N, C-alpha and C positions, 0 to 999 in steps of 0.2 A: 640275492633277491633281484628279480627283474621287474622293470616297469615296462610292460608291453603296450604300445599305443597303436590304436587304429586311427589313422588320419582321416580327415573328411574326404579325401580322395580314395579311401578304401585300402590303402597300403599299411603294412605293419612295420614298426621299428621299435627298438628298445632304447630307453633312456637309462643312464647309469644310476645306480642306487644313491650316489652322492647328490643327485638332484632332488631327492625326496625331502620335502618339508612337511612334517605332520603336526607341527605345533604353530603357535602364532608368533613366530620370530620375525622381526623386521628384516627385509632384504636390503643389504648394503651392496649397492651396485659397484662392480669393479670399474676403474677409470676407463677401461677399454669399451665399456658398454654405453651407448648413447641413448638407448631406448629398449623397451620390451613390447613384444606382441603377446597376446594371450589367446587362448582358446579354452572355453569351458569343457569339462569332461564329466562323464558318468563313469565310475570305476567300480571294480569288484575285486575282492580278495580271494585268491585261490586257496582252497582248504584241502585239496586232494591232488596229488601228482598225476599227470596224464599227458598223453601224446595222441594226436589224431582223434580227438574226441568228437563223436557225432553230436549234432545239435540236440537230438532228443535225450542225450545223456548228460549234457552240459550242466544241467541244474544240480547235479551231484558234485560238481567241482568248485563251487563257490558258496560262501556262507553269508557274506555281507556286501553291502553296496553303499556308495555315497557319491557326492558331487565334489568337484574341485576345479582347479585351473592349471594349465600348463603355460609356462612363460618361455618365450624364445628371444634370443638376442636379435634385435631388429636389424643390426648391421650385417649379420651373417645370413639372414633370411632373404636371400637375393634371387630365389627362383631356380637356382642351379640344382642339379641332381643330388648334391650333398647338403642342400640347405637345411632340411629337417635334422639330419644327423649333427651337423656342426653347430646349429643354432640352439640345440636342446641339451647341451652338455654342461651348462653352467650350474654350479652348486645351488641348491635350495630353490630350484625353479619348477619343481613338480609339487604343487601345493595340493596334497592329497591328505586331508585331515582324518585323524582318528579321535575318538572311536567312530566306528561305522554303524550303519543301521541294518537290521534284518532285511533281506531282499524283498520281502513281502510289502515293505513300506512303499514301494514303487506303484502298487496298485491302489493305495489308499487315496481318498479324496483329499485335496489340498496339498498334494505332494509337489510343491512348487519350489524350484531352485531359483534364487534371485542373487545376482551379482551386482554390487554397487562400487562405484569409485567416488570418493569424497562425498558420500551420501546420495549420489545420483545413480539411479538404476541404469545399468548398461547392458544387462542380459537377464532374460527370464525364460524358464521352460518348465513344463510339466510332462514332457514327452518321454521321459525315461521309462523303460519297460524291461521286464525280465527276459523277454524275447530278444531284445536288442543285445543285452549282455550275453545271453547264451549263444547267439549267432557269432558274436565277436570271440568268445572263448573257443568255439569250435574252429573258426577260421585261423585264429592265432596258433592253436595247437597243431595245426597242419605243418607248421614250419618251426615252431619253438616248443621244446619240452617244458610244460608248465610244472612248477614246483610249489609246494606248500609255502605260502607267504608272498608269492608273486602277486603283482597287481596287473589287471587288464583294464586299460583306460580307453574310452571311446570319445573321440573329439565330437562335439555337438555343433560346432560352427567353425568356419575358416578363421585362421589367425587374424586378429585386428590389433591396432595400436592401443596400448594400455597406458604407457607412461614414457615420457622423454626427458632426457637430461635438460635442466633449465639452462638458459644462456647465462643467467646471473648465478654464479656458484655460491653467492652469499646467502641465498634464501631458498631452502628446499621445502616449500609449502605444498600441501596436497599429497596425492598419491596414496591415500588410505584405501585399501582394498578390503571389502567385506563380502562374505558369502553366507547365505542363510538357506536352510531347507526346512520346510514345515514351520517356518517362523523362528527356528532356533539357529544360533550362530554356528557355522561350520569353521570359519576362519575370519580373522581380522588382523591385518598387518599393514605396514607401510613400506613403500619402496623408497629408499633413500639414496640419492645420487651424491 
């Protein structure tokens, strides 16, 4: 299974499937990681294999959508040409929750994705659309063969700081991350340093 990501810069890359976290498990940070950047994503599950898919046919290749977040190792995200690849390989850093919603939910009123850290809203959008998803599927399939079960994720904002390792290692307070869509919980977990 591939997790194919369209970055905010319009480039595509793949995250390893070991990064996929689809349950509400807390993220225990390795000692080598001093902080995490995040970017919210709109993602779709591929239901039909394909290559070089035209935009007008892309709706046939996915059956469900949802929102999630991708986490990046802040120390490795240094602006170099390998930054995306190296900073996105940590286990459990693709928070893409299941079950997903029917793709038509994107056109419904009140389709708002809200991301909170420690109860405070840090991101909100209702801009997801089937057109955005279908364009990304078409573009991704030009270079990557899509298989049933693959995920195509579209970054909705540039990576921003989410959590840092506290200087005092005796108290790890905070870092509770919660995402909701249509007022329903998508994910709720803690980052523990």
